[in-house]
KEKE-3310 file (N, C-alpha, C; in steps of 0.2 Angstrom, whole numbers, plus 5000, padded with zeros to 4 digits):
npx = (5057:5041:5032:5022:5026:5035:5029:5026:5014:5004:4999:4989:4998:5009:5006:5006:5019:5025:5020:5028:5041:5040:5036:5026:5009:4999:4983:4970:4953:4944:4933:4930:4936:4946:4950:4956:4966:4975:4977:4983:4995:5001:5007:5001:4997:4986:4969:4954:4937:4926:4911:4908:4906:4893:4891:4900:4899:4886:4879:4872:4867:4871:4881:4872:4862:4868:4869:4873:4874:4877:4889:4897:4897:4905:4917:4920:4924:4935:4944:4948:4957:4968:4985:4994:4991:4983:4966:4953:4936:4922:4909:4892:4880:4868:4871:4878:4876:4864:4863:4875:4876:4870:4880:4891:4887:4886:4900:4906:4900:4905:4919:4919:4910:4913:4927:4936:4950:4949:4938:4930:4923:4912:4913:4913:4913:4899:4898:4904:4902:4899:4911:4919:4913:4915:4930:4933:4929:4939:4941:4949:4948:4946:4945:4935:4934:4929:4923:4910:4903:4891:4884:4878:4865:4863:4873:4871:4879:4894:4905:4921:4925:4926:4931:4928:4932:4925:4920:4933:4939:4931:4934:4947:4946:4939:4947:4957:4950:4946:4959:4961:4951:4956:4957:4965:4969:4965:4954:4955:4944:4942:4946:4954:4971:4980:4974:4973:4986:4990:4982:4987:5000:4997:4992:4996:4992:4991:4986:4976:4973:4961:4959:4964:4977:4995:5000:4996:4998:4997:4989:4973:4963:4949:4948:4942:4941:4955:4960:4954:4941:4929:4921:4914:4917:4927:4935:4945:4955:4959:4970:4972:4978:4977:4968:4956:4942:4942:4950:4944:4931:4935:4941:4930:4923:4931:4930:4917:4917:4925:4919:4907:4912:4916:4929:4933:4930:4946:4955:4965:4960:4950:4944)
npy = (4910:4914:4930:4931:4921:4928:4938:4944:4939:4950:4948:4946:4945:4951:4964:4966:4964:4975:4986:4983:4985:4998:5002:5011:5008:5005:5009:5007:5010:4999:4994:4986:4976:4981:4993:4988:4980:4990:4997:4987:4985:4997:4995:4994:4990:4985:4982:4989:4984:4994:4999:5011:5010:5011:5025:5030:5021:5018:5030:5033:5043:5039:5025:5016:5009:4999:4981:4965:4955:4963:4969:4957:4954:4965:4962:4950:4955:4963:4954:4946:4954:4956:4952:4954:4962:4963:4958:4966:4966:4976:4972:4975:4988:4981:4968:4962:4968:4964:4951:4938:4926:4929:4938:4930:4921:4931:4935:4923:4920:4931:4928:4915:4916:4929:4929:4936:4941:4944:4953:4969:4977:4989:4997:4995:4989:4986:4977:4966:4952:4948:4950:4941:4929:4928:4929:4917:4908:4908:4918:4933:4949:4966:4980:4995:5011:5027:5039:5031:5027:5019:5022:5034:5040:5039:5047:5059:5067:5070:5075:5077:5064:5060:5071:5075:5071:5060:5052:5050:5042:5031:5027:5023:5013:5004:5001:4994:4983:4978:4974:4964:4955:4950:4956:4960:4972:4990:5002:5020:5033:5050:5057:5066:5070:5068:5059:5048:5045:5042:5030:5022:5020:5013:5001:4984:4980:4985:5002:5010:5025:5038:5053:5055:5060:5059:5050:5037:5020:5017:5023:5026:5029:5034:5028:5034:5047:5050:5050:5061:5060:5063:5078:5086:5082:5087:5085:5090:5081:5075:5072:5075:5066:5066:5074:5068:5070:5082:5078:5067:5071:5081:5072:5065:5076:5079:5067:5068:5079:5076:5065:5071:5080:5072:5068:5057:5040:5040:5036:5027:5022:5013:4998)
npz = (4837:4842:4843:4852:4862:4869:4876:4892:4902:4912:4929:4944:4954:4948:4949:4963:4966:4958:4966:4978:4972:4970:4957:4946:4942:4928:4921:4909:4902:4891:4879:4868:4855:4845:4851:4863:4858:4853:4865:4873:4865:4867:4879:4892:4909:4915:4910:4911:4909:4911:4919:4915:4902:4900:4899:4889:4878:4877:4880:4891:4906:4918:4926:4930:4921:4913:4910:4917:4907:4896:4900:4900:4887:4882:4888:4883:4870:4872:4878:4867:4861:4868:4873:4883:4895:4911:4914:4920:4925:4927:4939:4936:4942:4954:4952:4962:4974:4982:4987:4993:4986:4973:4970:4968:4958:4948:4946:4943:4931:4924:4923:4917:4905:4900:4901:4909:4919:4932:4944:4947:4961:4969:4984:5003:5019:5018:5008:5011:5013:5000:4994:5001:4997:4983:4982:4990:4981:4972:4964:4958:4966:4963:4973:4976:4981:4988:4977:4972:4958:4955:4966:4965:4966:4979:4985:4977:4970:4960:4966:4975:4987:5004:5011:5024:5041:5046:5035:5029:5038:5038:5025:5026:5035:5028:5017:5023:5027:5015:5011:5020:5018:5006:4994:4978:4974:4973:4968:4970:4970:4966:4978:4992:4989:4999:5008:5000:4998:5011:5013:5003:5008:5020:5017:5010:4998:4980:4976:4965:4957:4953:4950:4962:4966:4966:4975:4974:4970:4957:4941:4934:4919:4909:4893:4882:4887:4889:4876:4871:4865:4870:4871:4880:4893:4906:4919:4933:4935:4923:4910:4894:4881:4867:4854:4849:4845:4838:4827:4822:4818:4809:4799:4795:4789:4778:4771:4767:4759:4749:4743:4739:4730:4720:4720:4727:4725:4717:4701:4705:4716:4712:4704)
capx = (5052:5035:5031:5018:5029:5040:5025:5025:5007:5003:4995:4988:5004:5014:5004:5008:5027:5026:5020:5034:5046:5039:5035:5019:5005:4995:4977:4965:4948:4943:4926:4930:4942:4951:4953:4959:4972:4979:4979:4988:5001:5004:5011:4997:4998:4979:4964:4947:4931:4922:4904:4908:4903:4886:4891:4904:4897:4878:4876:4868:4869:4875:4883:4867:4858:4871:4867:4878:4875:4881:4896:4900:4898:4911:4923:4922:4927:4941:4948:4951:4962:4973:4990:4998:4988:4978:4960:4948:4929:4917:4902:4888:4875:4863:4873:4882:4874:4858:4865:4882:4875:4870:4887:4896:4885:4888:4907:4907:4898:4910:4925:4917:4908:4917:4934:4940:4955:4947:4932:4930:4916:4912:4910:4918:4910:4892:4897:4910:4900:4899:4918:4922:4911:4919:4937:4933:4928:4945:4940:4952:4943:4949:4940:4934:4932:4929:4917:4908:4898:4885:4880:4877:4859:4864:4878:4868:4884:4900:4910:4926:4923:4930:4934:4926:4935:4921:4921:4940:4941:4928:4937:4953:4945:4936:4953:4961:4946:4947:4965:4961:4947:4960:4957:4972:4971:4960:4954:4953:4942:4941:4947:4959:4977:4984:4971:4975:4993:4990:4979:4992:5005:4995:4990:5001:4990:4992:4980:4976:4970:4958:4957:4966:4983:5001:5003:4993:5003:4995:4983:4968:4959:4944:4952:4939:4943:4962:4962:4950:4935:4923:4922:4911:4919:4934:4937:4952:4960:4960:4975:4971:4984:4976:4961:4953:4936:4943:4954:4939:4926:4939:4942:4923:4921:4935:4927:4910:4918:4929:4913:4902:4915:4919:4937:4934:4937:4950:4957:4970:4956:4945:4947)
capy = (4911:4919:4936:4929:4918:4933:4942:4941:4941:4953:4944:4950:4945:4956:4971:4967:4965:4982:4990:4982:4987:5005:5004:5013:5003:5009:5005:5011:5006:4997:4990:4983:4972:4986:4998:4984:4978:4996:4999:4982:4986:5002:4993:4995:4985:4982:4985:4989:4984:4998:5000:5017:5008:5014:5032:5031:5017:5018:5036:5034:5048:5036:5019:5011:5005:4993:4975:4960:4952:4968:4969:4951:4955:4970:4959:4945:4958:4965:4948:4944:4959:4957:4947:4955:4966:4960:4960:4967:4968:4978:4969:4981:4989:4976:4961:4959:4971:4962:4945:4936:4921:4933:4941:4924:4919:4936:4934:4916:4922:4936:4924:4909:4918:4935:4928:4941:4938:4947:4957:4974:4979:4995:4997:4992:4985:4985:4971:4961:4945:4946:4950:4935:4923:4928:4927:4910:4904:4908:4924:4939:4955:4973:4984:5002:5016:5034:5041:5025:5030:5015:5024:5041:5043:5040:5053:5064:5072:5067:5079:5074:5061:5059:5077:5076:5066:5054:5048:5048:5037:5025:5025:5020:5006:5000:4999:4989:4978:4975:4970:4958:4950:4946:4959:4960:4979:4994:5009:5025:5038:5056:5058:5071:5067:5066:5053:5043:5043:5038:5024:5018:5018:5009:4994:4981:4979:4991:5007:5014:5031:5042:5060:5054:5062:5055:5046:5030:5015:5017:5028:5024:5034:5031:5028:5039:5054:5051:5052:5067:5058:5066:5085:5089:5080:5090:5085:5092:5075:5072:5074:5073:5065:5068:5078:5064:5073:5086:5074:5062:5075:5084:5067:5064:5082:5078:5062:5070:5084:5072:5061:5076:5084:5067:5067:5050:5037:5042:5030:5023:5018:5010:4992)
capz = (4843:4840:4847:4858:4868:4872:4880:4899:4904:4919:4933:4950:4958:4945:4952:4970:4965:4956:4972:4982:4969:4969:4950:4946:4939:4923:4919:4905:4900:4884:4879:4862:4852:4842:4856:4868:4854:4853:4872:4875:4862:4870:4885:4898:4914:4916:4906:4914:4906:4916:4918:4911:4895:4900:4897:4883:4873:4876:4880:4897:4910:4924:4925:4932:4917:4910:4913:4917:4900:4891:4902:4898:4879:4881:4891:4878:4864:4875:4879:4860:4858:4873:4874:4889:4901:4916:4912:4925:4923:4932:4940:4936:4948:4955:4951:4968:4981:4985:4991:4991:4981:4967:4968:4966:4952:4943:4946:4939:4924:4921:4922:4912:4899:4898:4900:4913:4924:4938:4944:4951:4963:4972:4991:5008:5024:5016:5003:5014:5012:4993:4992:5003:4994:4977:4983:4992:4975:4968:4959:4961:4966:4964:4976:4973:4986:4987:4973:4969:4953:4956:4972:4963:4969:4987:4986:4974:4967:4958:4969:4979:4993:5010:5013:5031:5045:5047:5029:5028:5043:5035:5019:5028:5038:5022:5013:5027:5027:5008:5011:5025:5014:5001:4987:4976:4973:4976:4965:4974:4965:4968:4985:4993:4987:5005:5011:4995:5000:5018:5012:4999:5013:5026:5015:5006:4991:4976:4975:4958:4958:4947:4953:4969:4967:4964:4980:4973:4967:4950:4939:4928:4916:4904:4887:4878:4890:4888:4869:4869:4861:4874:4871:4886:4900:4908:4926:4935:4936:4917:4906:4887:4877:4860:4853:4843:4843:4832:4822:4818:4814:4803:4794:4792:4785:4772:4767:4764:4754:4743:4739:4736:4724:4715:4721:4730:4724:4710:4697:4709:4721:4708:4701)
cpx = (5047:5035:5027:5021:5034:5036:5024:5019:5008:4998:4993:4994:5009:5012:5006:5016:5028:5025:5026:5040:5046:5039:5028:5015:5000:4989:4973:4959:4948:4936:4925:4936:4948:4954:4958:4966:4977:4982:4984:4995:5005:5008:5007:4998:4991:4974:4957:4942:4926:4915:4902:4906:4896:4886:4894:4902:4890:4875:4871:4871:4873:4877:4878:4864:4861:4870:4873:4879:4879:4888:4900:4902:4905:4917:4925:4926:4934:4946:4952:4956:4968:4978:4993:4995:4983:4971:4955:4941:4925:4911:4897:4883:4870:4865:4877:4879:4869:4860:4872:4881:4874:4877:4891:4894:4887:4896:4909:4906:4903:4917:4924:4915:4912:4924:4939:4945:4953:4941:4933:4923:4917:4909:4915:4914:4903:4892:4903:4908:4900:4906:4921:4920:4914:4926:4937:4932:4934:4945:4944:4947:4947:4943:4940:4931:4933:4923:4916:4902:4891:4881:4878:4871:4859:4868:4874:4873:4890:4906:4915:4923:4928:4934:4933:4930:4932:4922:4928:4941:4937:4931:4944:4952:4942:4942:4957:4957:4946:4953:4965:4956:4950:4959:4964:4974:4965:4960:4952:4951:4940:4940:4953:4966:4981:4981:4973:4982:4994:4987:4984:4998:5003:4993:4995:4999:4990:4985:4981:4971:4967:4955:4959:4974:4989:5003:5000:4999:5002:4990:4979:4964:4954:4947:4949:4940:4950:4964:4958:4944:4929:4925:4919:4913:4926:4935:4944:4957:4962:4965:4973:4977:4983:4969:4958:4946:4937:4946:4948:4934:4929:4939:4935:4921:4925:4932:4921:4912:4921:4923:4909:4905:4917:4926:4938:4929:4940:4951:4961:4966:4950:4948:4945)
cpy = (4916:4925:4935:4926:4922:4938:4940:4944:4944:4949:4949:4950:4950:4963:4972:4968:4972:4987:4989:4985:4995:5007:5005:5009:5008:5005:5010:5007:5004:4993:4986:4980:4977:4990:4994:4982:4984:4998:4994:4983:4992:5001:4994:4989:4981:4986:4984:4989:4988:4998:5007:5016:5011:5021:5032:5027:5017:5025:5038:5040:5045:5029:5013:5006:4999:4986:4970:4957:4957:4969:4963:4951:4960:4966:4954:4949:4960:4959:4946:4948:4959:4951:4947:4957:4961:4963:4960:4970:4970:4974:4975:4982:4984:4969:4958:4962:4967:4956:4942:4930:4924:4935:4936:4922:4924:4936:4928:4917:4926:4932:4919:4911:4924:4933:4932:4937:4939:4951:4963:4976:4985:4994:4994:4987:4982:4978:4966:4954:4943:4946:4943:4929:4923:4926:4920:4906:4904:4913:4930:4945:4961:4977:4991:5006:5023:5036:5034:5027:5026:5018:5032:5044:5043:5046:5059:5069:5068:5071:5074:5071:5061:5065:5078:5070:5059:5049:5046:5042:5030:5022:5021:5013:5001:4997:4994:4983:4974:4971:4964:4953:4947:4950:4960:4968:4983:5001:5014:5031:5044:5058:5063:5067:5064:5060:5047:5040:5039:5031:5019:5016:5013:5002:4991:4980:4986:4995:5010:5019:5034:5048:5059:5056:5057:5050:5039:5026:5015:5022:5024:5030:5031:5033:5034:5047:5055:5053:5057:5065:5061:5074:5088:5087:5082:5090:5087:5087:5073:5076:5071:5072:5066:5072:5074:5066:5077:5083:5070:5066:5079:5079:5066:5070:5081:5073:5064:5075:5080:5068:5066:5079:5079:5066:5060:5046:5040:5035:5025:5019:5014:5003:4992)
cpz = (4841:4845:4853:4864:4872:4877:4887:4901:4911:4923:4940:4954:4955:4948:4959:4970:4963:4962:4976:4979:4968:4961:4949:4941:4934:4921:4915:4904:4893:4884:4872:4859:4849:4847:4861:4864:4855:4860:4875:4872:4864:4877:4892:4902:4915:4912:4910:4910:4911:4914:4915:4904:4894:4897:4890:4877:4872:4877:4886:4902:4916:4922:4927:4927:4914:4914:4913:4910:4895:4893:4900:4891:4878:4883:4886:4872:4866:4875:4872:4858:4862:4873:4881:4895:4905:4914:4918:4923:4928:4933:4940:4942:4948:4954:4957:4974:4985:4990:4988:4986:4974:4965:4965:4959:4946:4941:4942:4932:4920:4919:4916:4905:4896:4897:4904:4917:4931:4938:4948:4954:4968:4980:4996:5012:5021:5012:5005:5012:5005:4991:4994:4999:4987:4977:4985:4986:4970:4963:4962:4960:4967:4967:4973:4979:4984:4983:4970:4964:4953:4961:4971:4966:4976:4988:4983:4971:4965:4961:4973:4985:4998:5012:5021:5034:5045:5041:5027:5032:5040:5029:5021:5031:5033:5018:5017:5027:5020:5008:5014:5021:5008:4994:4985:4975:4974:4971:4970:4970:4968:4975:4986:4992:4994:5008:5006:4997:5006:5017:5009:5004:5018:5024:5011:4999:4987:4976:4968:4958:4952:4951:4961:4970:4965:4969:4979:4970:4959:4948:4934:4926:4911:4897:4883:4880:4888:4881:4867:4864:4864:4874:4878:4893:4901:4915:4927:4934:4929:4913:4899:4883:4869:4860:4847:4841:4837:4826:4818:4815:4808:4797:4791:4787:4778:4768:4763:4758:4748:4739:4736:4729:4718:4715:4724:4727:4717:4707:4701:4714:4718:4705:4693)
residu = (MET:SER:VAL:HIS:SER:GLU:ILE:LYS:LYS:ILE:THR:THR:GLU:THR:LEU:ARG:LYS:MET:LYS:PHE:ASP:LYS:GLU:LYS:ILE:THR:MET:LEU:THR:ALA:TYR:ASP:PHE:THR:THR:ALA:LYS:MET:VAL:ASP:ALA:GLY:GLY:ILE:ASP:ALA:ILE:LEU:ILE:GLY:ASP:SER:ALA:ALA:ASN:VAL:MET:ALA:GLY:HIS:GLU:THR:THR:LEU:PRO:ILE:THR:LEU:ASP:GLN:MET:ILE:TYR:HIS:THR:GLN:CYS:VAL:VAL:ARG:GLY:VAL:ASP:ARG:ALA:LEU:ILE:VAL:ALA:ASP:LEU:PRO:PHE:GLY:SER:TYR:GLN:SER:ASN:SER:GLU:LYS:ALA:LEU:GLU:SER:ALA:VAL:ARG:MET:MET:LYS:GLU:GLY:GLY:ALA:HIS:SER:VAL:LYS:ILE:GLU:GLY:GLY:LYS:GLU:ILE:GLU:GLU:SER:ILE:THR:LYS:ILE:ILE:ASN:ALA:GLY:ILE:PRO:VAL:MET:GLY:HIS:LEU:GLY:LEU:THR:PRO:GLN:SER:ILE:TYR:GLN:PHE:GLY:THR:TYR:LYS:VAL:ARG:ALA:LYS:GLU:ASP:GLU:GLU:ALA:GLU:LYS:LEU:MET:SER:ASP:ALA:LYS:LEU:LEU:GLU:GLU:LEU:GLY:CYS:PHE:ALA:LEU:VAL:LEU:GLU:LYS:ILE:PRO:ALA:ASP:LEU:ALA:LYS:ARG:VAL:SER:GLU:SER:ILE:SER:ILE:PRO:THR:ILE:GLY:ILE:GLY:ALA:GLY:ALA:GLY:CYS:ASP:GLY:GLN:VAL:LEU:VAL:TYR:HIS:ASP:MET:VAL:GLY:MET:ASN:LYS:GLY:PHE:SER:PRO:LYS:PHE:LEU:ARG:ARG:TYR:LEU:ASP:LEU:TYR:THR:GLU:ILE:THR:GLY:ALA:VAL:SER:SER:PHE:VAL:LYS:ASP:VAL:LYS:THR:GLY:ASP:PHE:PRO:ASN:GLU:ASN:GLU:SER:TYR)
# end
């Protein structure tokens, strides 16, 4: 029997069952084939091709500049490296907010051209029509509430959201709405832990937190942050599992030194 036939693919239904069974869900970002292969081999449940590619891959300050075409390209790269994980792709800023027809068109392209298993979009009541249209076309949607980075210029800050009662109530009602509309899961970003726990307990679809405490049904981090490739980004919610920045710059320095001194390549490394 081949290895591939033994791999049980994770689906949206798997995530629902995990919540029901109280098994925590794991999600990391990936934007390329090589990373996706490693993340999938590590046993991750879901891989997010995040619009955070705008920051970590392209060096932009916000997620806003990345285009749908660029997101489709990143998704294609990831899909080729994954055997098991559920693949979720962000629809980028401007590809779904303006009207529901455009939203559906964007989602269809992400599935057909990108090869994603599902799409993620930010917002609640404001984008109800877009979510409905995409789900009605048979495309699974993951919601995203709390800090929604695509709305950064509206918020003006990356600080914790929904600390005030009014915003917390809106978030709770948006979460229930997204469940009603048929979203299969929900990312909760940078909100108070007690609110995230209340939201998670009040809806039947899984919640995946980032900076939202341990009460969510799962957790997501940006891969580059988790493995310590980003030196300057140190939010409270981030746990670094490696310090790749130091490891990689050290390796590069060693390579430079070995070439300059004539140590590389040696006889064994030559034909």
